[in-house]
N, C-alpha and C positions, 0 to 999 in steps of 0.2 A: 503494499499499500505504499500510494508516495501524499506526501502534505503539501498542502499550495500553500505560496508563500499570500503577503496582501496584493502585491499586482497579479500573480498568478490565478490570484480570484479574481483581481476585476479582468482582467483577460478573458477567463473562463464566461463570465458573465456574457462578457461580449459574445463570443463565439455560442454559446448558448441560445443568445438571443437572435441570433444572423441567422441559426439553423433553425428555431422557430417557426421564423415568419418562411423559409425556405420549406418548410412541412406545413403551413397555411395555406400556401401559394399550391405547393401539390394538392393538398383538397380541394379547393377552390378549381385547382384544375381537372380534379377526377368529378366534381358536381357538375361544371360546366361540360364536359365531355355526355356525362350523362342527357342534361337537357336540350345539348344538340341535337343524341340521338330522338330524344322522344322529338323534336323538331321537324326535323327534318323524313322521320318515317311514320310522322302521324301514330306513332304507338300508342297501346292503351293506357290511358291516361293514372289510373291505379297501378299497373305494373308501374309504368316511371317511377309514381310518387314512391312507390315502394324502393323503387331500383338509387332514386336519390337520397331518402330518406337513410337506407342501408350505406349508402358510399359515406352521406356525412358521419353518421353514427359510428362507423369503423376508424375511421380518420380523429374524431373527439377524443375516443376512444384511446386509440394511439399515442395524442396529444397530451390526454390527462394523465395516462398512465407513466410518460416517461417524465413532465414536466409539473404536474401538483408536487406539492409540499416540497419544492426545490429548496434546500440547503446548503452551505459550504459544502457539509461532506458528501453530497451526492456529483457535485460538477463534473467530478473525473468521470463517473457513471455514466451519468448523460450525454457527457463530450463523446466517450467511447461506444454509445450508442448511437451516435449521427454519426461519428465517422466508422463506422460497422455499415451504417444504412449507406454512405454516401451523399448523408447531406451536407457533409464536412468534407472539406481535401487536407494533406500532408499540408499542404502550405499554410493553412489554417491555422497549424500548430508550433508555425517559427518562434513564436516570441514564450514557447514554454519551453523550461531548460530542458535539455536534453532527458535526463530521466523520467522525468513527465512525459516526454515525447512518446520515447519506449513503452511506460506505462499502459498508455491512453492505447497505443498500438499494440499490448499485447491483449490487452483487457476485449479488446474490442473483435479480436478474435474468438476469442468465447463467445461474443455475442451473436455470428455467424452462424 
């Protein structure tokens, strides 16, 4: 386990926020795709509504599991999850110490 310095915690909050914005964007994009299919094919309204609801609910659960009750001791785990999902890249980790970067990379492998 690695302990983040005060500076690294600030960096971690910025990375987490960036990743969260990407996750929101992914959710909105998936919801938009459902609506486009509904508009384009004139699918059944009920079926399309349920599909949209399931899509939003799926993303909402994922976001809630990852980001709710976010405290400093969870930052590394949240970032490792974002890294494992491809939400953030190796470039986003450059402001961390080498030890922290390696720990995040290693931890992210267990999430895959």
